[in-house]
BALUMVO-292480 format. One record per atom (N, C-alpha, C): atom name; x, y, z. Coordinates in Angstrom, 1 decimal. Each point is the difference from the previous one (the first is absolute). Example, Ala and Ser with C-alpha at 12.3 -4.5 7.8 and 13.67 -1.06 7.14 Angstrom:
["N", [13.2, -5.7, 7.8]];
["CA", [-0.9, 1.2, 0.0]];
["C", [0.9, 1.2, 0.0]];
["N", [-0.4, 1.1, -0.7]];
["CA", [0.9, 1.1, 0.0]];
["C", [-0.8, 1.1, 0.8]];
//
This chain:
["N", [82.3, 109.9, 18.8]];
["CA", [0.8, -1.0, 0.6]];
["C", [0.4, 0.5, 1.5]];
["N", [0.2, 1.3, 0.5]];
["CA", [0.3, 0.7, 0.7]];
["C", [-1.5, -0.2, 1.3]];
["N", [-1.3, 0.0, -0.8]];
["CA", [-1.1, 0.0, 0.5]];
["C", [-0.4, -1.5, 0.6]];
["N", [0.5, -0.5, -0.9]];
["CA", [-0.3, -1.8, 0.5]];
["C", [0.7, -0.1, 1.5]];
["N", [1.4, 0.2, -0.5]];
["CA", [0.9, 0.3, 1.6]];
["C", [-0.7, 0.0, 0.9]];
["N", [-0.2, 1.6, -0.2]];
["CA", [-0.9, 0.4, 1.5]];
["C", [-1.2, -0.3, 0.7]];
["N", [-0.5, -0.4, -1.0]];
["CA", [-1.1, -0.4, 0.3]];
["C", [0.1, -2.1, 0.9]];
["N", [0.8, -0.5, -0.6]];
["CA", [0.4, -1.4, 0.6]];
["C", [1.1, 0.4, 1.1]];
["N", [0.6, 0.7, 0.3]];
["CA", [0.1, 0.6, 1.2]];
["C", [-0.4, 0.4, 0.9]];
["N", [-0.7, 0.5, 0.2]];
["CA", [-1.4, 0.8, 0.4]];
["C", [-1.0, -1.5, 0.4]];
["N", [-0.1, -0.6, -0.6]];
["CA", [-0.9, -1.3, 0.4]];
["C", [0.8, -1.3, 0.7]];
["N", [1.2, 0.3, -0.4]];
["CA", [0.5, -1.1, 0.3]];
["C", [1.7, 0.3, 0.3]];
["N", [-0.1, 0.8, 1.7]];
["CA", [1.3, 0.6, 0.4]];
["C", [1.2, -1.1, -0.1]];
["N", [1.4, 0.4, -0.4]];
["CA", [0.9, -0.8, 0.4]];
["C", [0.3, 0.0, 1.3]];
["N", [1.0, -1.1, 0.3]];
["CA", [-0.1, -0.4, 1.4]];
["C", [1.0, 1.0, 0.3]];
["N", [0.2, 0.7, 1.6]];
["CA", [0.9, 0.4, 0.6]];
["C", [1.4, 0.2, -0.5]];
["N", [0.5, 1.3, -0.3]];
["CA", [1.5, -0.7, -0.4]];
["C", [0.0, -0.4, -1.2]];
["N", [-0.7, 0.2, -0.8]];
["CA", [0.0, -0.6, -1.5]];
["C", [-0.5, 1.3, -1.1]];
["N", [1.1, 0.2, -0.8]];
["CA", [-0.7, 1.2, -0.6]];
["C", [0.2, -0.5, -1.8]];
["N", [-0.2, 1.1, -0.8]];
["CA", [-0.7, -0.5, -1.3]];
["C", [1.6, 0.1, -0.6]];
["N", [0.5, -1.0, -0.7]];
["CA", [1.6, 0.0, -0.5]];
["C", [-0.1, 0.9, -1.5]];
["N", [1.4, 0.1, 0.0]];
["CA", [-0.1, 0.9, -1.7]];
["C", [-0.1, -0.9, -0.9]];
["N", [-0.3, -0.1, -1.4]];
["CA", [-0.5, -0.8, -0.9]];
["C", [1.6, -0.6, -0.5]];
["N", [1.0, 0.8, 0.4]];
["CA", [1.3, 0.0, -0.4]];
["C", [0.7, -0.9, 1.0]];
["N", [-0.9, -0.3, 1.3]];
["CA", [1.2, -0.6, 0.6]];
["C", [-0.4, -1.7, -0.6]];
["N", [1.1, -0.6, 0.3]];
["CA", [0.2, -1.6, 0.1]];
["C", [-0.2, -0.7, 0.9]];
["N", [-1.4, -0.6, -0.1]];
["CA", [0.0, -1.1, 1.6]];
["C", [1.1, -0.8, 0.0]];
["N", [0.5, -0.5, 0.8]];
["CA", [1.1, -1.2, 0.6]];
["C", [-0.6, -1.0, -0.9]];
["N", [1.4, -1.2, 0.2]];
["CA", [-0.6, -1.0, -1.1]];
["C", [-0.6, -0.7, 1.0]];
["N", [-0.8, -1.2, -0.5]];
["CA", [-0.3, -1.0, 0.9]];
["C", [0.3, -1.5, 0.0]];
["N", [1.0, 0.3, -1.0]];
["CA", [0.8, -1.6, 0.0]];
["C", [1.3, 0.4, -0.1]];
["N", [1.2, -0.5, 0.4]];
["CA", [1.0, 0.1, 0.2]];
["C", [1.1, -1.1, -0.4]];
["N", [0.0, 0.0, -1.2]];
["CA", [0.8, -0.8, -0.8]];
["C", [1.7, -0.2, -0.1]];
["N", [0.6, -1.1, 0.4]];
["CA", [1.5, -0.1, 0.8]];
["C", [0.2, -1.3, -0.9]];
["N", [1.3, -0.2, -0.8]];
["CA", [0.4, -0.9, -0.3]];
["C", [0.4, -1.3, 1.4]];
["N", [-0.2, -1.3, -0.3]];
["CA", [0.3, -1.1, 1.0]];
["C", [0.8, -1.4, -0.8]];
["N", [1.2, 0.0, 0.8]];
["CA", [0.6, -1.0, -0.5]];
["C", [-0.7, -1.3, 0.4]];
["N", [0.6, -1.4, -0.6]];
["CA", [-0.4, -1.1, 0.2]];
["C", [0.1, -0.5, 1.0]];
["N", [1.0, 0.6, 1.0]];
["CA", [0.4, -0.4, 1.1]];
["C", [-1.3, 0.4, 1.5]];
["N", [-0.1, 1.4, -0.3]];
["CA", [-0.9, 0.7, 0.8]];
["C", [-1.5, -1.3, -0.4]];
["N", [0.0, 0.0, -1.0]];
["CA", [-1.6, -0.9, -0.1]];
["C", [-0.3, -1.7, 0.8]];
["N", [1.4, -0.2, -0.4]];
["CA", [-0.1, -1.6, 0.5]];
["C", [0.2, 0.0, 1.9]];
["N", [0.4, 1.4, 0.8]];
["CA", [-0.1, -0.4, 1.4]];
["C", [-1.3, 0.9, 0.2]];
["N", [-0.9, 0.4, -0.8]];
["CA", [-1.5, 0.1, 0.4]];
["C", [-0.6, -1.2, 0.4]];
["N", [-1.0, 0.1, 1.1]];
["CA", [-0.7, -0.8, 0.7]];
["C", [-1.6, 0.0, -0.9]];
["N", [-0.2, -1.4, -0.5]];
["CA", [-1.5, -0.1, -0.6]];
["C", [-1.1, 0.6, 1.0]];
["N", [-0.6, 0.7, -1.0]];
["CA", [-0.9, 0.4, 1.4]];
["C", [-1.5, -0.9, 0.0]];
["N", [0.3, -0.6, -0.5]];
["CA", [-1.0, -1.6, 0.4]];
["C", [0.4, -0.6, 1.0]];
["N", [1.1, 0.1, 0.4]];
["CA", [0.9, -0.4, 1.2]];
["C", [-0.1, 0.7, 1.1]];
["N", [-0.4, 1.4, -0.5]];
["CA", [0.6, 1.0, 1.2]];
["C", [-1.6, 0.4, 0.2]];
["N", [-0.8, 0.4, -0.6]];
["CA", [-1.3, 0.9, 0.0]];
["C", [-0.9, -0.9, -0.2]];
["N", [-1.4, -0.3, 1.2]];
["CA", [-1.1, -1.2, -0.7]];
["C", [-0.7, 1.0, -0.9]];
["N", [0.3, 1.5, -0.2]];
["CA", [-1.1, 0.6, -0.8]];
["C", [0.4, -0.3, -1.1]];
["N", [0.8, -0.6, -0.8]];
["CA", [0.9, -0.6, -1.4]];
["C", [-1.1, -1.2, 0.1]];
["N", [-0.8, 0.1, -1.9]];
["CA", [-0.3, -1.4, 0.2]];
["C", [0.6, -0.5, -1.7]];
["N", [0.1, -1.2, 0.0]];
["CA", [0.0, -0.3, -1.6]];
["C", [-1.3, 0.0, -0.7]];
["N", [0.6, 0.1, -1.4]];
["CA", [-1.4, -0.2, -1.0]];
["C", [0.2, -0.3, -0.9]];
["N", [-0.8, 0.1, -1.0]];
["CA", [0.2, -0.4, -1.7]];
["C", [-0.5, 0.9, -0.2]];
["N", [0.2, 0.7, -1.7]];
["CA", [-0.7, 0.9, -0.7]];
["C", [-0.9, -0.6, -0.6]];
["N", [-1.6, -0.3, 0.2]];
["CA", [-0.9, -0.1, -1.0]];
["C", [-0.5, 0.9, -1.3]];
["N", [0.4, 1.1, -0.2]];
["CA", [-0.4, 0.5, -0.9]];
["C", [1.4, 1.9, -0.1]];
["N", [0.1, -0.2, -1.5]];
["CA", [0.8, 1.4, 0.5]];
["C", [-0.2, 0.6, -1.7]];
["N", [-0.8, 1.3, 0.1]];
["CA", [-0.5, 0.5, -1.6]];
["C", [0.2, 1.3, 0.6]];
["N", [0.9, 0.1, -1.4]];
["CA", [0.1, 2.0, -0.2]];
["C", [-1.3, 0.3, 0.1]];
["N", [-0.1, 1.3, 0.8]];
["CA", [-1.3, 0.9, -0.4]];
["C", [0.4, 0.9, -0.4]];
["N", [1.2, 0.8, -0.6]];
["CA", [-0.1, 0.9, -0.7]];
["C", [0.5, -0.5, -1.4]];
["N", [-0.5, 1.3, -1.0]];
["CA", [0.4, -0.8, -1.0]];
["C", [1.9, -0.1, -0.4]];
["N", [-0.1, -1.2, -1.1]];
["CA", [1.4, -0.1, -0.2]];
["C", [0.9, 0.9, -0.6]];
["N", [-0.1, 1.2, -0.7]];
["CA", [0.5, 1.1, -0.4]];
["C", [0.4, 1.1, 1.1]];
["N", [-0.7, -0.1, 1.4]];
["CA", [-0.2, 0.8, 1.1]];
["C", [1.7, 0.0, 0.8]];
["N", [0.6, 0.9, 0.1]];
["CA", [1.3, -0.2, 1.0]];
["C", [0.1, -0.7, 1.0]];
["N", [-1.4, -0.1, 0.9]];
["CA", [0.0, -0.3, 1.3]];
["C", [-0.9, -1.6, 0.0]];
["N", [0.9, -1.0, 0.5]];
["CA", [-0.9, -1.4, -0.3]];
["C", [-0.8, -0.1, 1.4]];
["N", [-1.0, 0.0, 0.4]];
["CA", [-1.0, -0.3, 0.9]];
["C", [-0.4, -1.2, -0.3]];
["N", [0.0, -0.7, 0.8]];
["CA", [-0.7, -1.1, 0.1]];
["C", [-1.4, -0.6, 1.1]];
["N", [-0.6, -0.6, -0.2]];
["CA", [-1.0, -1.1, 1.0]];
["C", [0.7, -1.3, 0.5]];
["N", [0.2, 0.1, 1.3]];
["CA", [0.6, -1.3, 0.1]];
["C", [-0.7, -1.0, 0.8]];
["N", [-0.3, -1.2, -0.2]];
["CA", [-1.0, -0.7, 1.2]];
["C", [0.9, -1.1, 0.3]];
["N", [-0.1, 0.3, 1.3]];
["CA", [0.7, -1.9, 0.8]];
["C", [-0.6, -0.5, 0.6]];
["N", [0.6, -1.7, 0.4]];
["CA", [-0.5, -0.6, 0.5]];
["C", [1.1, -0.3, 1.3]];
["N", [-0.6, -0.6, 1.2]];
["CA", [0.7, -0.2, 0.8]];
["C", [-0.3, -1.2, 1.2]];
["N", [0.8, -0.9, 0.4]];
["CA", [-0.3, -1.3, 0.3]];
["C", [-0.4, 0.8, 1.9]];
["N", [0.4, 0.8, 0.2]];
["CA", [-0.3, 0.4, 1.4]];
["C", [-1.4, 0.5, -0.4]];
["N", [-0.5, 0.3, 1.6]];
["CA", [-1.4, 0.4, 0.1]];
["C", [-0.2, 2.0, -0.1]];
["N", [0.0, 0.7, -0.9]];
["CA", [0.7, 1.3, 0.1]];
["C", [-1.1, 1.0, 0.1]];
["N", [-0.5, 0.5, 1.5]];
["CA", [-0.5, 1.3, -0.1]];
["C", [0.8, 1.3, -0.9]];
["N", [-0.7, 0.5, -0.2]];
["CA", [0.8, 1.6, -0.7]];
["C", [-1.4, 1.1, 0.5]];
["N", [0.8, 0.9, 1.0]];
["CA", [-0.5, 1.3, 0.5]];
["C", [-0.4, 0.7, -1.5]];
["N", [-0.8, 1.5, 0.2]];
["CA", [-0.3, 0.8, -1.0]];
["C", [1.2, 0.5, -0.8]];
["N", [1.1, -0.1, 1.1]];
["CA", [1.2, 1.2, -0.5]];
["C", [1.2, -1.4, 0.1]];
["N", [-0.1, -0.4, -1.3]];
["CA", [1.2, -1.4, 0.4]];
["C", [1.5, 0.4, -1.2]];
["N", [1.0, -0.2, 0.6]];
["CA", [1.1, 0.1, -0.6]];
["C", [0.5, -1.2, -0.7]];
["N", [0.0, -0.1, -1.5]];
["CA", [0.8, -1.0, -0.4]];
["C", [1.5, 0.1, -0.3]];
["N", [0.6, -0.6, 0.1]];
["CA", [1.1, -0.5, -0.4]];
["C", [0.4, -0.6, -0.9]];
["N", [0.7, -0.4, -1.3]];
["CA", [0.2, -1.2, -0.8]];
["C", [1.2, 0.4, 0.1]];
["N", [1.3, -0.9, 0.4]];
["CA", [1.5, 0.0, -0.1]];
["C", [-0.2, -1.2, -1.3]];
["N", [1.4, 0.7, -0.7]];
["CA", [-0.2, -1.4, -1.4]];
["C", [1.0, -1.0, 0.6]];
["N", [-0.1, -1.2, 0.1]];
["CA", [0.7, -0.7, 0.0]];
["C", [1.2, -0.3, -0.4]];
["N", [1.2, -0.1, 0.2]];
["CA", [1.4, 0.5, -0.1]];
["C", [0.6, -1.5, -0.4]];
["N", [0.5, -0.3, -1.3]];
["CA", [1.1, -1.4, 0.1]];
["C", [1.2, 0.0, 0.0]];
["N", [0.5, 1.1, -0.7]];
["CA", [1.3, 0.5, -0.7]];
["C", [0.5, 1.2, 0.4]];
["N", [1.0, 0.3, -0.5]];
["CA", [0.7, 1.3, -0.5]];
["C", [-1.1, 0.5, -0.8]];
["N", [-0.2, -0.1, -1.4]];
["CA", [-0.8, 0.6, -0.8]];
["C", [-1.3, 0.2, 0.3]];
["N", [-0.3, -0.9, 0.7]];
["CA", [-1.5, 0.6, 0.5]];
["C", [0.2, 1.1, 1.3]];
["N", [0.7, 0.1, 0.6]];
["CA", [0.8, 1.4, 1.0]];
["C", [0.1, 1.3, -1.0]];
["N", [0.7, 0.2, -0.9]];
["CA", [0.3, 0.4, -0.9]];
["C", [-1.6, 0.8, -0.3]];
["N", [-0.5, -1.0, -1.0]];
["CA", [-1.6, 0.4, -0.4]];
["C", [-0.5, 0.7, 1.3]];
["N", [-0.3, -0.8, 0.9]];
["CA", [-0.5, 0.7, 1.0]];
["C", [0.1, 1.5, 0.4]];
["N", [1.3, 0.1, -0.2]];
["CA", [0.2, 1.2, 0.6]];
["C", [0.0, 1.5, -1.2]];
["N", [-0.5, -0.9, -1.0]];
["CA", [-0.1, 1.1, -1.7]];
["C", [-1.5, 0.0, 0.3]];
["N", [-0.7, -0.3, 0.5]];
["CA", [-1.9, 0.0, -0.1]];
["C", [0.0, 1.3, 0.8]];
//
C-alpha cells in the first residue's frame, strides 16, 4: 500500500502546504446539527421569496436504489418544475421538508 501511495504522490502531488494526514486523524464534520425551537423556525424567511435561485417542484419519482436491508437509504429522485430550469454540470439540490405542525418539526429534527 505504501508503494501505491508513493506512486500516486509522485504523479499527483499534493497542493503546497498540504501534507498526508495520519490514518488516526478524524476529519472535521461536514455538517453541524443543533436543536431548533419552533419559534426560530417561524422567523426564518421563505427561501422562495428571498432567493431567485430557489424553485418549487414536485417529485415525479422516488425510488430506493439500495437494498432494503442495507443501513443507508439512497434514492433516485426525479423532479418536475413549473419554471424553465437550466442545470449546470454541478448543481446542488436542497429538498427541505414542508413542516405543518410541531410533530413534523420534531420528526424532521430526528431524521
